[in-house]
TORVEXZA-448351 format. One record per residue (C-alpha): residue in one letter; x, y, z; residue number from 1. Coordinates in Angstrom, 1 decimal, decimal comma. Example, Ala and Ser with C-alpha at 12.3 -4.5 7.8 and 13.67 -1.06 7.14 Angstrom:
<atoms>
+----+--------+--------+--------+-----+
: aa :   east :  north :     up :   i :
+----+--------+--------+--------+-----+
:  A :   12,3 :   -4,5 :    7,8 :   1 :
:  S :   13,7 :   -1,1 :    7,1 :   2 :
+----+--------+--------+--------+-----+
</atoms>
This chain:
<atoms>
+----+--------+--------+--------+-----+
: aa :   east :  north :     up :   i :
+----+--------+--------+--------+-----+
:  X :  -59,0 :   14,7 :  -33,4 :   1 :
:  X :  -58,1 :   12,2 :  -36,7 :   2 :
:  X :  -54,9 :   13,9 :  -36,6 :   3 :
:  X :  -54,2 :   14,1 :  -33,0 :   4 :
:  X :  -54,8 :   10,1 :  -33,3 :   5 :
:  X :  -52,7 :    9,8 :  -36,0 :   6 :
:  X :  -49,3 :   11,6 :  -34,8 :   7 :
:  X :  -49,7 :    9,6 :  -31,9 :   8 :
:  X :  -49,2 :    6,3 :  -33,9 :   9 :
:  X :  -46,8 :    7,7 :  -35,5 :  10 :
:  X :  -44,7 :    8,7 :  -32,5 :  11 :
:  X :  -45,7 :    5,4 :  -30,6 :  12 :
:  X :  -44,4 :    3,6 :  -33,7 :  13 :
:  X :  -41,2 :    5,5 :  -33,9 :  14 :
:  X :  -40,7 :    5,2 :  -30,0 :  15 :
:  X :  -40,9 :    1,5 :  -30,5 :  16 :
:  X :  -38,5 :    1,4 :  -33,8 :  17 :
:  X :  -36,4 :    3,4 :  -31,9 :  18 :
:  X :  -36,1 :    0,8 :  -28,5 :  19 :
:  X :  -36,0 :   -2,1 :  -31,7 :  20 :
:  X :  -32,6 :   -0,8 :  -32,6 :  21 :
:  X :  -31,3 :   -0,1 :  -29,6 :  22 :
:  X :  -28,5 :   -2,9 :  -29,2 :  23 :
:  X :  -25,7 :   -4,0 :  -26,7 :  24 :
:  X :  -22,5 :   -3,5 :  -28,2 :  25 :
:  X :  -23,6 :    0,0 :  -30,0 :  26 :
:  X :  -25,6 :    1,4 :  -27,1 :  27 :
:  X :  -25,9 :   -0,5 :  -23,8 :  28 :
:  X :  -22,1 :   -1,6 :  -23,6 :  29 :
:  X :  -20,6 :    1,9 :  -22,8 :  30 :
:  X :  -23,2 :    3,3 :  -20,4 :  31 :
:  X :  -22,9 :   -0,2 :  -18,4 :  32 :
:  X :  -18,7 :   -0,1 :  -18,8 :  33 :
:  X :  -18,7 :    4,0 :  -17,6 :  34 :
:  X :  -21,0 :    3,7 :  -14,5 :  35 :
:  X :  -21,1 :   -0,2 :  -13,1 :  36 :
:  X :  -18,0 :   -2,0 :  -13,6 :  37 :
:  X :  -15,7 :    0,3 :  -11,5 :  38 :
:  X :  -17,3 :   -1,7 :   -8,4 :  39 :
:  X :  -18,9 :   -4,8 :  -10,7 :  40 :
:  X :  -15,7 :   -6,2 :  -12,0 :  41 :
:  X :  -13,5 :   -9,4 :  -10,3 :  42 :
:  X :  -12,0 :   -7,8 :   -6,7 :  43 :
:  X :  -14,4 :   -5,2 :   -6,8 :  44 :
:  X :  -16,5 :   -4,1 :   -4,0 :  45 :
:  X :  -20,1 :   -5,3 :   -6,3 :  46 :
:  X :  -21,3 :   -9,1 :   -5,8 :  47 :
:  X :  -21,5 :   -9,7 :   -9,8 :  48 :
:  X :  -19,7 :   -8,8 :  -12,8 :  49 :
:  X :  -20,7 :   -6,8 :  -15,2 :  50 :
:  X :  -18,7 :   -7,0 :  -18,2 :  51 :
:  X :  -20,1 :   -9,2 :  -21,0 :  52 :
:  X :  -22,9 :   -9,3 :  -22,8 :  53 :
:  X :  -23,9 :  -12,3 :  -21,2 :  54 :
:  X :  -23,3 :  -11,2 :  -17,5 :  55 :
:  X :  -25,6 :   -8,2 :  -18,4 :  56 :
:  X :  -28,9 :   -9,9 :  -20,0 :  57 :
:  X :  -28,9 :  -12,6 :  -17,9 :  58 :
:  X :  -29,7 :   -9,7 :  -15,2 :  59 :
:  X :  -31,7 :   -7,8 :  -17,7 :  60 :
:  X :  -34,9 :   -7,8 :  -15,0 :  61 :
:  X :  -32,9 :   -7,3 :  -12,2 :  62 :
:  X :  -30,9 :   -4,0 :  -13,5 :  63 :
:  X :  -34,1 :   -2,6 :  -15,6 :  64 :
:  X :  -35,7 :   -2,7 :  -11,9 :  65 :
:  X :  -32,2 :   -0,9 :  -10,3 :  66 :
:  X :  -31,9 :    1,6 :  -12,3 :  67 :
:  X :  -35,5 :    2,7 :  -12,6 :  68 :
:  X :  -35,6 :    3,5 :   -8,8 :  69 :
:  X :  -32,3 :    5,1 :   -9,3 :  70 :
:  X :  -30,8 :    2,4 :   -6,5 :  71 :
:  X :  -28,0 :    2,1 :   -9,5 :  72 :
:  X :  -25,9 :    3,3 :   -9,9 :  73 :
:  X :  -25,1 :    4,3 :   -6,4 :  74 :
:  X :  -25,2 :    8,0 :   -6,3 :  75 :
:  X :  -26,2 :    9,6 :   -2,7 :  76 :
:  X :  -24,6 :   13,6 :   -3,5 :  77 :
:  X :  -27,5 :   16,2 :   -4,2 :  78 :
:  X :  -26,9 :   17,1 :   -7,6 :  79 :
:  X :  -28,8 :   20,0 :   -7,3 :  80 :
:  X :  -26,5 :   21,9 :   -4,2 :  81 :
:  X :  -22,9 :   21,4 :   -5,9 :  82 :
:  X :  -22,5 :   19,7 :   -9,6 :  83 :
:  X :  -19,6 :   16,9 :   -9,8 :  84 :
:  X :  -17,9 :   15,4 :  -12,6 :  85 :
:  X :  -17,5 :   12,3 :  -11,7 :  86 :
:  X :  -21,2 :   11,8 :  -11,1 :  87 :
:  X :  -21,7 :    8,2 :  -12,0 :  88 :
:  X :  -25,7 :    8,3 :  -11,8 :  89 :
:  X :  -27,8 :    7,9 :  -14,7 :  90 :
:  X :  -29,6 :   10,7 :  -16,9 :  91 :
:  X :  -33,6 :    9,8 :  -17,7 :  92 :
:  X :  -32,8 :    9,2 :  -21,1 :  93 :
:  X :  -30,0 :    6,9 :  -20,3 :  94 :
:  X :  -32,2 :    5,0 :  -18,3 :  95 :
:  X :  -34,8 :    4,7 :  -20,8 :  96 :
:  X :  -32,1 :    3,7 :  -23,0 :  97 :
:  X :  -31,8 :    0,4 :  -20,4 :  98 :
:  X :  -35,0 :    0,3 :  -19,9 :  99 :
:  X :  -35,9 :    0,0 :  -23,8 : 100 :
:  X :  -33,5 :   -2,5 :  -24,7 : 101 :
:  X :  -34,2 :   -4,9 :  -21,8 : 102 :
:  X :  -37,9 :   -4,7 :  -23,3 : 103 :
:  X :  -37,1 :   -5,1 :  -26,8 : 104 :
:  X :  -35,8 :   -8,8 :  -25,7 : 105 :
:  X :  -32,0 :   -7,6 :  -25,4 : 106 :
:  X :  -30,5 :   -7,6 :  -28,8 : 107 :
:  X :  -27,3 :   -8,7 :  -28,6 : 108 :
:  X :  -26,3 :   -6,6 :  -31,9 : 109 :
:  X :  -23,0 :   -7,1 :  -34,1 : 110 :
:  X :  -20,7 :   -8,2 :  -31,5 : 111 :
:  X :  -17,6 :   -5,9 :  -30,9 : 112 :
:  X :  -15,2 :   -7,3 :  -28,1 : 113 :
:  X :  -13,0 :   -4,5 :  -27,8 : 114 :
:  X :  -14,0 :   -2,8 :  -25,1 : 115 :
:  X :  -14,7 :   -6,2 :  -23,1 : 116 :
:  X :  -10,8 :   -6,4 :  -23,8 : 117 :
:  X :  -10,1 :   -3,5 :  -22,7 : 118 :
:  X :  -11,8 :   -3,3 :  -19,5 : 119 :
:  X :  -10,3 :   -6,7 :  -18,8 : 120 :
:  X :   -6,6 :   -5,5 :  -19,5 : 121 :
:  X :   -7,4 :   -2,9 :  -17,1 : 122 :
:  X :   -8,7 :   -5,3 :  -14,2 : 123 :
:  X :   -5,7 :   -7,4 :  -15,1 : 124 :
:  X :   -3,5 :   -4,4 :  -13,9 : 125 :
:  X :   -5,8 :   -3,8 :  -11,0 : 126 :
:  X :   -6,7 :   -0,1 :  -12,5 : 127 :
:  X :  -10,3 :    2,0 :  -13,0 : 128 :
:  X :   -8,2 :    4,7 :  -14,2 : 129 :
:  X :   -8,2 :    4,1 :  -18,0 : 130 :
:  X :   -4,5 :    3,3 :  -18,6 : 131 :
:  X :   -1,8 :    0,9 :  -17,5 : 132 :
:  X :   -0,1 :    2,1 :  -14,5 : 133 :
:  X :    3,1 :    3,8 :  -14,4 : 134 :
:  X :    4,3 :    2,0 :  -10,9 : 135 :
:  X :    2,4 :   -0,4 :   -9,1 : 136 :
:  X :    3,6 :   -0,3 :   -5,4 : 137 :
:  X :    1,8 :   -3,1 :   -3,1 : 138 :
:  X :    2,4 :   -4,9 :    0,2 : 139 :
:  X :    4,8 :   -6,9 :    0,2 : 140 :
:  X :    2,6 :  -10,5 :    1,1 : 141 :
:  X :   -1,3 :  -11,3 :    1,2 : 142 :
:  X :   -2,5 :  -10,9 :    4,3 : 143 :
:  X :   -5,3 :  -13,0 :    5,6 : 144 :
:  X :   -8,3 :  -12,1 :    6,9 : 145 :
:  X :   -9,4 :  -14,2 :    9,5 : 146 :
:  X :  -12,6 :  -15,5 :    9,0 : 147 :
:  X :  -14,0 :  -14,6 :   13,1 : 148 :
:  X :  -16,3 :  -11,9 :   12,4 : 149 :
:  X :  -13,7 :   -9,5 :   14,2 : 150 :
:  X :  -12,6 :   -6,1 :   12,4 : 151 :
:  X :   -8,8 :   -5,0 :   12,4 : 152 :
:  X :   -6,6 :   -2,4 :   11,7 : 153 :
:  X :   -3,1 :   -3,0 :    9,8 : 154 :
:  X :   -0,7 :   -0,6 :    8,7 : 155 :
:  X :    1,5 :   -2,1 :    5,7 : 156 :
:  X :    4,7 :   -0,5 :    5,0 : 157 :
:  X :    5,3 :   -0,5 :    1,6 : 158 :
:  X :    9,3 :    0,5 :    0,8 : 159 :
:  X :   10,2 :    2,2 :   -2,7 : 160 :
:  X :   13,4 :    3,6 :   -4,4 : 161 :
:  X :   12,6 :    5,3 :   -7,9 : 162 :
:  X :   15,7 :    6,3 :  -10,6 : 163 :
:  X :   14,1 :    9,6 :  -10,4 : 164 :
:  X :   11,6 :   11,5 :   -9,2 : 165 :
:  X :    7,5 :   11,6 :  -10,9 : 166 :
:  X :    5,6 :   13,7 :  -11,9 : 167 :
:  X :    2,0 :   12,3 :  -10,7 : 168 :
:  X :   -1,1 :   12,8 :  -12,8 : 169 :
:  X :   -3,3 :   10,2 :  -10,8 : 170 :
:  X :   -3,3 :    8,0 :   -8,1 : 171 :
:  X :   -5,5 :    5,1 :   -6,8 : 172 :
:  X :   -6,0 :    2,5 :   -4,3 : 173 :
:  X :   -5,8 :   -1,5 :   -5,9 : 174 :
:  X :   -6,9 :   -4,3 :   -4,1 : 175 :
:  X :   -7,3 :   -8,0 :   -5,2 : 176 :
:  X :  -10,8 :   -7,7 :   -2,9 : 177 :
:  X :  -12,5 :   -4,7 :   -1,9 : 178 :
:  X :  -15,4 :   -6,8 :    0,0 : 179 :
:  X :  -13,1 :   -7,5 :    2,8 : 180 :
:  X :  -12,5 :   -3,6 :    3,5 : 181 :
:  X :  -13,9 :   -1,0 :    5,5 : 182 :
:  X :  -11,8 :    2,0 :    4,2 : 183 :
:  X :   -8,2 :    2,7 :    3,6 : 184 :
:  X :   -5,7 :    5,5 :    4,1 : 185 :
:  X :   -2,2 :    5,9 :    2,6 : 186 :
:  X :    0,4 :    8,3 :    2,9 : 187 :
:  X :    3,6 :    8,9 :    0,9 : 188 :
:  X :    6,4 :    9,3 :    2,9 : 189 :
:  X :   10,5 :   10,9 :    1,8 : 190 :
:  X :   13,3 :    9,4 :    3,2 : 191 :
:  X :   16,0 :   10,3 :    1,4 : 192 :
:  X :   18,7 :   10,0 :    4,3 : 193 :
:  X :   20,4 :    6,3 :    3,3 : 194 :
:  X :   21,5 :    6,2 :    6,7 : 195 :
:  X :   17,7 :    5,1 :    7,0 : 196 :
:  X :   16,7 :    1,6 :    6,1 : 197 :
:  X :   13,8 :    1,5 :    4,6 : 198 :
:  X :   13,9 :   -2,5 :    4,6 : 199 :
:  X :   15,3 :   -3,5 :    7,5 : 200 :
:  X :   11,9 :   -3,0 :   10,1 : 201 :
:  X :    8,8 :   -5,1 :   10,3 : 202 :
:  X :    6,4 :   -5,1 :    7,0 : 203 :
:  X :    2,7 :   -4,8 :    9,0 : 204 :
:  X :    1,8 :   -3,9 :   12,3 : 205 :
:  X :   -1,8 :   -4,7 :   13,8 : 206 :
:  X :   -2,9 :   -1,6 :   15,4 : 207 :
:  X :   -4,9 :   -3,2 :   18,0 : 208 :
:  X :   -2,1 :   -5,6 :   19,6 : 209 :
:  X :    1,2 :   -4,1 :   18,3 : 210 :
:  X :    1,1 :    0,0 :   18,8 : 211 :
:  X :    4,0 :    0,5 :   20,5 : 212 :
:  X :    6,1 :   -0,9 :   17,1 : 213 :
:  X :    5,1 :    2,0 :   15,8 : 214 :
:  X :    8,1 :    3,6 :   17,1 : 215 :
:  X :   10,5 :    1,6 :   14,5 : 216 :
:  X :    8,2 :    3,9 :   11,5 : 217 :
:  X :    9,1 :    7,2 :   13,2 : 218 :
:  X :   12,0 :    8,3 :   11,0 : 219 :
:  X :    9,6 :    7,8 :    7,8 : 220 :
:  X :    7,4 :   10,0 :    9,3 : 221 :
:  X :    9,6 :   12,8 :    9,3 : 222 :
:  X :    7,9 :   14,6 :    6,2 : 223 :
:  X :    5,1 :   13,7 :    4,3 : 224 :
:  X :    4,7 :   13,9 :    0,1 : 225 :
:  X :    0,9 :   13,5 :   -0,3 : 226 :
:  X :   -2,2 :   11,4 :    2,0 : 227 :
:  X :   -5,1 :    9,9 :    0,5 : 228 :
:  X :   -7,1 :    7,2 :    0,7 : 229 :
:  X :  -10,4 :    4,7 :   -0,2 : 230 :
:  X :  -13,8 :    4,4 :    0,5 : 231 :
:  X :  -16,5 :    2,2 :   -0,8 : 232 :
:  X :  -17,4 :    3,7 :   -4,2 : 233 :
:  X :  -14,6 :    5,6 :   -4,5 : 234 :
:  X :  -12,7 :    5,6 :   -7,6 : 235 :
:  X :   -8,9 :    7,4 :   -8,6 : 236 :
:  X :   -7,7 :   10,9 :   -8,0 : 237 :
:  X :   -6,5 :   13,1 :  -11,0 : 238 :
:  X :   -5,7 :   16,5 :  -11,6 : 239 :
:  X :   -6,0 :   19,2 :  -14,1 : 240 :
:  X :   -3,3 :   19,9 :  -16,4 : 241 :
:  X :    0,1 :   21,2 :  -14,8 : 242 :
:  X :   -1,2 :   20,3 :  -11,6 : 243 :
:  X :   -0,1 :   17,2 :   -9,3 : 244 :
:  X :    2,5 :   16,3 :   -6,9 : 245 :
:  X :    6,2 :   14,8 :   -7,2 : 246 :
:  X :    6,4 :   11,4 :   -6,3 : 247 :
:  X :   10,0 :   11,3 :   -4,1 : 248 :
:  X :   12,7 :    9,0 :   -5,5 : 249 :
:  X :   13,1 :    7,0 :   -1,8 : 250 :
:  X :   10,5 :    6,4 :    0,8 : 251 :
:  X :    8,1 :    4,4 :    1,9 : 252 :
:  X :    4,0 :    4,3 :    1,2 : 253 :
:  X :    2,5 :    3,9 :    4,9 : 254 :
:  X :   -1,2 :    2,2 :    4,4 : 255 :
:  X :   -3,6 :    1,9 :    6,4 : 256 :
:  X :   -6,2 :   -1,0 :    6,0 : 257 :
:  X :   -9,4 :   -1,1 :    7,8 : 258 :
:  X :  -10,2 :   -4,8 :    7,6 : 259 :
:  X :  -14,0 :   -4,9 :    8,4 : 260 :
:  X :  -15,9 :   -8,2 :   10,2 : 261 :
:  X :  -15,3 :  -11,4 :    7,8 : 262 :
:  X :  -17,7 :  -14,8 :    8,7 : 263 :
:  X :  -14,8 :  -16,5 :    6,4 : 264 :
:  X :  -11,1 :  -16,6 :    5,3 : 265 :
:  X :  -10,4 :  -13,7 :    3,2 : 266 :
:  X :   -6,7 :  -12,9 :    1,1 : 267 :
:  X :   -6,2 :   -9,6 :    0,5 : 268 :
:  X :   -2,7 :   -8,1 :   -1,2 : 269 :
:  X :   -3,3 :   -3,9 :   -1,4 : 270 :
:  X :   -1,6 :   -0,9 :   -2,6 : 271 :
:  X :   -1,3 :    2,1 :   -5,0 : 272 :
:  X :   -1,3 :    2,6 :   -8,5 : 273 :
:  X :    0,4 :    5,8 :  -10,0 : 274 :
:  X :    0,0 :    7,6 :  -13,1 : 275 :
:  X :    3,1 :    9,6 :  -13,7 : 276 :
:  X :    3,1 :   12,9 :  -16,7 : 277 :
:  X :    6,0 :   14,8 :  -18,4 : 278 :
:  X :    5,0 :   18,0 :  -18,3 : 279 :
:  X :    5,6 :   20,1 :  -15,5 : 280 :
:  X :    3,8 :   20,1 :  -11,9 : 281 :
:  X :    3,3 :   24,4 :  -11,8 : 282 :
:  X :    1,0 :   24,4 :   -8,9 : 283 :
:  X :    1,3 :   21,1 :   -5,9 : 284 :
:  X :   -1,8 :   19,6 :   -4,8 : 285 :
:  X :   -2,1 :   19,6 :   -1,2 : 286 :
:  X :   -4,8 :   17,9 :    1,2 : 287 :
:  X :   -6,5 :   19,1 :    4,1 : 288 :
:  X :   -8,6 :   17,5 :    6,8 : 289 :
:  X :  -11,1 :   19,0 :    9,1 : 290 :
:  X :  -13,3 :   17,3 :   11,9 : 291 :
:  X :  -12,5 :   13,4 :   13,2 : 292 :
:  X :   -8,6 :   12,6 :   13,2 : 293 :
:  X :   -8,1 :   15,8 :   11,6 : 294 :
:  X :   -7,8 :   20,2 :   12,7 : 295 :
:  X :  -10,4 :   21,1 :   14,7 : 296 :
:  X :  -11,9 :   17,8 :   15,9 : 297 :
:  X :  -12,1 :   18,9 :   19,3 : 298 :
:  X :  -14,1 :   22,1 :   18,3 : 299 :
:  X :  -17,1 :   19,8 :   16,9 : 300 :
:  X :  -20,0 :   20,9 :   18,8 : 301 :
:  X :  -21,6 :   19,4 :   20,3 : 302 :
:  X :  -18,8 :   16,6 :   21,2 : 303 :
:  X :  -19,6 :   13,9 :   18,7 : 304 :
:  X :  -21,3 :   11,4 :   21,6 : 305 :
:  X :  -24,2 :    9,2 :   20,4 : 306 :
:  X :  -26,8 :    8,3 :   22,9 : 307 :
:  X :  -28,8 :    5,4 :   22,3 : 308 :
:  X :  -32,3 :    6,3 :   20,7 : 309 :
:  X :  -31,3 :    9,6 :   19,7 : 310 :
:  X :  -31,2 :   11,8 :   16,5 : 311 :
:  X :  -28,8 :   14,3 :   17,0 : 312 :
:  X :  -26,6 :   16,7 :   14,7 : 313 :
:  X :  -23,1 :   18,1 :   15,5 : 314 :
:  X :  -21,2 :   20,8 :   13,7 : 315 :
:  X :  -17,3 :   22,2 :   13,1 : 316 :
:  X :  -17,1 :   25,7 :   12,0 : 317 :
:  X :  -13,2 :   26,2 :   11,2 : 318 :
:  X :  -12,0 :   29,5 :    9,1 : 319 :
:  X :   -9,0 :   29,4 :    6,7 : 320 :
:  X :   -6,4 :   30,7 :    8,3 : 321 :
:  X :   -4,3 :   29,8 :    5,2 : 322 :
:  X :   -3,7 :   31,0 :    2,0 : 323 :
:  X :   -6,3 :   31,4 :   -0,9 : 324 :
:  X :   -6,8 :   28,2 :   -1,9 : 325 :
:  X :   -9,2 :   26,4 :   -5,3 : 326 :
:  X :  -10,7 :   23,2 :   -3,9 : 327 :
:  X :  -10,9 :   20,2 :   -6,4 : 328 :
:  X :  -12,0 :   17,3 :   -4,6 : 329 :
:  X :  -13,9 :   17,1 :   -1,2 : 330 :
:  X :  -14,4 :   14,0 :    0,8 : 331 :
:  X :  -17,1 :   13,8 :    3,5 : 332 :
:  X :  -17,0 :   11,1 :    5,8 : 333 :
:  X :  -18,9 :    9,6 :    8,4 : 334 :
:  X :  -19,9 :    5,5 :    9,7 : 335 :
:  X :  -23,4 :    3,5 :   10,0 : 336 :
:  X :  -25,1 :    6,3 :   12,2 : 337 :
:  X :  -24,5 :    9,0 :    9,5 : 338 :
:  X :  -28,5 :   10,5 :    8,2 : 339 :
:  X :  -27,0 :   13,6 :    6,8 : 340 :
:  X :  -24,0 :   15,1 :    6,0 : 341 :
:  X :  -23,3 :   19,2 :    4,8 : 342 :
:  X :  -20,3 :   21,1 :    4,3 : 343 :
:  X :  -20,7 :   25,0 :    3,0 : 344 :
:  X :  -18,2 :   28,0 :    3,7 : 345 :
:  X :  -19,9 :   31,2 :    4,1 : 346 :
:  X :  -17,7 :   34,6 :    3,8 : 347 :
:  X :  -19,7 :   37,8 :    4,9 : 348 :
:  X :  -23,0 :   36,9 :    3,9 : 349 :
:  X :  -22,5 :   34,6 :    0,9 : 350 :
:  X :  -23,0 :   31,1 :    1,2 : 351 :
:  X :  -20,7 :   28,8 :   -1,0 : 352 :
:  X :  -22,0 :   25,2 :   -1,4 : 353 :
:  X :  -19,7 :   22,6 :   -0,9 : 354 :
:  X :  -21,4 :   19,2 :   -0,8 : 355 :
:  X :  -24,5 :   18,1 :    0,5 : 356 :
:  X :  -25,2 :   14,0 :    1,1 : 357 :
:  X :  -28,9 :   14,1 :    2,0 : 358 :
:  X :  -29,4 :   10,4 :    2,7 : 359 :
:  X :  -26,0 :    9,2 :    3,9 : 360 :
:  X :  -25,2 :    5,4 :    3,3 : 361 :
:  X :  -21,7 :    4,2 :    4,4 : 362 :
:  X :  -22,1 :    1,5 :    1,7 : 363 :
:  X :  -21,5 :    4,1 :   -1,3 : 364 :
:  X :  -19,2 :    6,7 :   -1,3 : 365 :
:  X :  -17,0 :    8,9 :   -3,0 : 366 :
:  X :  -14,6 :   11,4 :   -3,4 : 367 :
:  X :  -16,3 :   13,8 :   -5,2 : 368 :
:  X :  -14,3 :   16,0 :   -7,9 : 369 :
:  X :  -15,9 :   19,4 :   -8,4 : 370 :
:  X :  -16,5 :   20,7 :  -12,2 : 371 :
:  X :  -14,9 :   24,0 :  -11,6 : 372 :
:  X :  -13,2 :   24,4 :   -8,7 : 373 :
:  X :  -14,1 :   25,9 :   -5,4 : 374 :
:  X :  -12,3 :   29,3 :   -4,1 : 375 :
:  X :  -12,4 :   29,2 :   -0,2 : 376 :
:  X :  -10,7 :   33,0 :    0,3 : 377 :
:  X :   -8,7 :   33,3 :    3,5 : 378 :
:  X :  -11,0 :   34,2 :    6,1 : 379 :
:  X :  -13,8 :   31,8 :    4,9 : 380 :
:  X :  -15,3 :   29,9 :    7,3 : 381 :
:  X :  -16,0 :   26,1 :    6,2 : 382 :
:  X :  -19,5 :   25,2 :    8,1 : 383 :
:  X :  -19,6 :   21,2 :    9,0 : 384 :
:  X :  -23,0 :   19,7 :    9,8 : 385 :
:  X :  -23,6 :   15,8 :   10,2 : 386 :
:  X :  -26,8 :   14,3 :   11,5 : 387 :
:  X :  -26,9 :   10,9 :   13,1 : 388 :
:  X :  -29,7 :    8,6 :   13,8 : 389 :
:  X :  -28,4 :    6,1 :   16,9 : 390 :
:  X :  -32,3 :    4,9 :   17,1 : 391 :
:  X :  -33,8 :    1,3 :   16,1 : 392 :
:  X :  -35,6 :    2,8 :   13,3 : 393 :
:  X :  -31,9 :    3,3 :   11,4 : 394 :
:  X :  -32,0 :    0,2 :    8,9 : 395 :
:  X :  -28,2 :    0,6 :    8,9 : 396 :
:  X :  -27,6 :    0,7 :   12,8 : 397 :
:  X :  -24,9 :   -2,0 :   13,3 : 398 :
:  X :  -26,5 :   -2,1 :   17,4 : 399 :
:  X :  -29,4 :   -4,2 :   17,8 : 400 :
:  X :  -30,3 :   -2,9 :   20,5 : 401 :
:  X :  -29,1 :    1,2 :   19,9 : 402 :
:  X :  -26,2 :    1,7 :   22,2 : 403 :
:  X :  -24,0 :    4,6 :   23,7 : 404 :
:  X :  -21,1 :    5,3 :   20,4 : 405 :
:  X :  -18,7 :    7,5 :   20,9 : 406 :
:  X :  -16,1 :    9,2 :   18,5 : 407 :
:  X :  -12,4 :    8,3 :   19,4 : 408 :
:  X :  -10,5 :    9,4 :   16,5 : 409 :
:  X :   -9,3 :    5,7 :   15,6 : 410 :
:  X :  -11,7 :    5,3 :   12,9 : 411 :
:  X :  -13,3 :    1,7 :   14,1 : 412 :
:  X :  -16,4 :    1,4 :   12,7 : 413 :
:  X :  -18,1 :    1,0 :   15,9 : 414 :
:  X :  -17,7 :    4,3 :   16,4 : 415 :
:  X :  -18,4 :    7,4 :   14,2 : 416 :
:  X :  -16,6 :   10,4 :   12,6 : 417 :
:  X :  -17,6 :   13,8 :   11,2 : 418 :
:  X :  -14,9 :   14,5 :    9,0 : 419 :
:  X :  -14,3 :   16,4 :    5,9 : 420 :
:  X :  -11,2 :   16,1 :    3,1 : 421 :
:  X :  -10,2 :   19,2 :    1,1 : 422 :
:  X :   -8,1 :   18,5 :   -1,7 : 423 :
:  X :   -6,9 :   21,3 :   -3,2 : 424 :
:  X :   -4,3 :   23,7 :   -4,9 : 425 :
:  X :   -3,4 :   27,6 :   -4,4 : 426 :
:  X :   -5,6 :   30,0 :   -5,8 : 427 :
:  X :   -4,6 :   31,4 :   -8,9 : 428 :
:  X :   -7,0 :   34,3 :  -10,8 : 429 :
:  X :   -8,9 :   32,3 :  -13,7 : 430 :
:  X :   -9,7 :   29,3 :  -11,5 : 431 :
:  X :  -13,0 :   30,3 :  -11,2 : 432 :
:  X :  -13,5 :   29,4 :  -15,1 : 433 :
:  X :  -11,7 :   26,6 :  -15,1 : 434 :
:  X :  -13,4 :   23,3 :  -16,4 : 435 :
:  X :  -12,4 :   19,7 :  -15,5 : 436 :
:  X :  -13,7 :   16,8 :  -16,7 : 437 :
:  X :  -11,6 :   14,0 :  -17,7 : 438 :
+----+--------+--------+--------+-----+
</atoms>
């Protein structure tokens, strides 16, 4: 009994000594910068910064509370269903490290400002990728978001002319103010015909009032090199060695921005960051959209019509009629009424998990990157299930009392979506063992 007591005392003392040795610069800063500052930064979607010791220490008790409850960092995917390499959640050991540091009085330790300076340089460059972008394409001028609580859909034309084509290793959305943005889609369109003037048309269109002006942009939209986007919580999109896509020499980026209703006037200037590599692109990355606004939209069953006061489940089943593919990313999407999102593929008697969000929260989303490519063969059937809660019990329901909600494919937040985007490359033998964890 005495031995057991002595061992317990020694263990307790060791834990206390270990906790006392924890310091901000050695132990806590790497966690905070790695898991929190993609949102907690100037222009980010979070309400305050977590960059310096002062930023973190003055909110230490609050941070302890939200990480202990796993409310932060936000990560909604079910890791027991499928694992992703861009998982921003904290491990049990990391949570304990933070709570022990707070309990020990938030010791600062030996000051080392290099990580802060590097992060501030990234913020100044408008990136979360880890290095300075090789090319940033932004809107021509700042857009003023009116404080009239009305959402707006704007499309901005961003022309570009480069000295030569470039191999893309990563791309990300960049903006000075994420808090006013509901979501973004961007499309890169090549315009090789010098007879088509990429500058002498309107630079922006309000889809709510000026859809007819889209006709001026039809010559740009004949081809599309790449398509991507951003939703709250998402970061950059990058590709394994030998994979990527080629940025054309000349063309336009059509940037569709859905501005959330705002109670005060805000300014927004947005665009995309591109990161190039000198190594060749052997396998072109492609994107396909399933469900609302994409392939199979009319095959959603039952049709995406949500009645007030009801909880409903809708599904989409669509076969891969193309080539064998290797999935790199998956991007699930619903709006405020979404409660549960699940996608999987079926191959004869086998089930291939794709993604499961058991407690959907529109405020925290991600474009999920697989640790290893998920192989979908030709003939495999992709199944997408979405459950929606249009009752007063849903705290995120924007309507009080609940009202009838439908889907028009316009991506309006007062309507709904059931969408799954797949980012992939054509399959090659050996993809099953490819590990991508940048």
